[in-house]
N, C-alpha and C positions, 0 to 999 in steps of 0.2 A: 981295247974296245970290246973284246969278247966278254971280259969280266964285268964291264959296265952294263952290258945288256943282260947278263945273268943276274946281276944285282937288281936291276929294274924289274926283271921278270919275277923275281922272288921277294920283292920289297915287302909285300903284305906278310909273307911268312916271317921275315926277319923282324919286322915291327911287332907282329903278334908275339913272337918269342920274347922280345925285349919287354913288352908291356906285361906279359904274364909273369915273368921273373920279377919285374918291378912291383906289381901289386901284391904278389905272394910274399916277397921279401918285406914289403912295408907292413903287411898284416901280421906276419910272423914277428917282426920287430915290435909292433904295437902290443902283441900278446905278451912277449917277454918283458917289455918295459912295464906293462901294467901289473903283471903278476910278481915280478922280482923287485921292482923299484917303486911301485905305486906311482908311476909317472907314465905319460904317453906323449908322443909328438903331437902337438896341436893340429898340425896340418897333415898328419899321416893318413887318417881315415879319408879325408877329402881327396887327397892325391890318389890314394888307392882306388877310390870310387871312380874318379875320372879316367884313370888308367884302365879300369875294367870296362867302362863304357867304350873307350876307344878300341880296346881289345875285341869287344863284341862286334863292333861295326867293321873293323878290319878283318875279323874272322869271317864275316859274311862275304866280304870281297874275296878273300882267299878261297872260300867254299865255291864262289862263283867261278873263279879261275879253274878250280879242280872239277867243275860240273858236279858238285856234291850236294847241291840243294835238293830237297825232297821233290820228287815228281811221281805222279801216279802213271806207271807205264805198263802195268799188267795187261790191260786191254789190248795193247798193241801186239801182243803175241799171237792174237787171232786175226790180225789184219795184215794187209801187205805192208812191206817196209816203207814204201813211199808215204803212206798215211802217217806213220810215226814221224817221219821227217817234216812233213807239212805241219802237223800239229805242234811239233817241237819248235819250228820256226815261228809259228803263230803265237805260241806262248811266250817265246823270247821277245817278239815284237810288242806284245802287251806289257811285258816286264820292262822293256826299254821305255815305253810310254809312261808307265807309272814312275820310273826313275826320273824321267825328264820333268814331270810335274813336281816330284819331290825335290829335285835339284833346284828348280826355279823357286819353289816356296821356301826351302831352307836357305838358299842364297839370299833371297829377299829378307828373310827374318834376320840372318846373321849380319848382313851389311846395310840394311835399311832401317829395320824396325828395332833392332837391339841397341840399347843405349851403351855407349862406350864406358860409362861410369858404373855399370852393373859389374860388380866384382865378386869373386868367390869369397866366402866368409873368412877362411883362415889363411889362404894363400895370398889373397889380395890381387889375383890375376883377373883381368877382364874376362867375363864369361864368354865373350865372343870367341876366344881362342879354344874353349872347350867345346862349344857348339859348332865349331868349324868342321868337325868330323862329319857332320851330316852332308853338306854338299860334296866333300871330298870322297866319302864312302860311296855315295850313290853315283857320282861321276865315274869312280874307279870300277864299280860294278857294271856300269853300262859299257865301259871300255872292255872289260873282261868278257861280257856277253858277246860283243862284236868280235873280239879276238877268237872266241870259241867257235862262233859261226863261220868266221873266215877259215879257220883250220878245218872245220867240218865240211863246208860246202865248196871251198876253193881248193884247198890243199888235200882234201879227201882223207883227212886224219880221223880215225874213229876214236872219239873222246869217250872214255869210260870212267865213271866215277870210282873213287878208291874203294868204296864198299863193295861194288860189283866185282872189282878185281880180286878182292880178298875172298869173296864167295866162290869165285872161279878157282882160286888157288886151293881152297878147302875141298872143293869138288874133285879137283885133280889129284890131290894127295889122298883123298878117300878112295878114288879109283885105283891108284897105285897100290894102296894097302890091300885092296881086295884081290889084286893080281898076284901078290907075293904069297907064298905058302906060309901058313901060320904054324906056330908051335915050335919053331926053331929058335934057339937062343944063340946069341952071338957071344 
């Protein structure tokens, strides 16, 4: 059961890795086939394009999980900590509201307005399946926003985006280098 929850918690990461490898391998194969054999896979470019689109949306979900979306936070250094928390919660609520509207509109488009007979040109797959990423991604983003806020406000976990963690590591290694005497060789 523990492995199942780990898989679910990292699902976006695994899917992004798979999609990245898929579209890069397809594009590489297309380049080789065109240049060496004057041939290309008729469906290769289309599948690579759809894999890239799915990769981009799932990457946005993964960035949401990691709290790595861009936010302007410099002004909070001059204000009390509670102001940053309130503003962060407010922006997350606005984000959830936007996602809710987009989930509704994309779900309506994919399942009500989109004709089942609209198919991709070379693959022959109904376009509905490619556009399905829209409600999936925005629903998953909303779940990840709620999950982060639960961790932040209920579990009291300080969620730091990966870029800030790397900046702190660089600062710490810079401080350590300044503390050690220079000029010695090992």
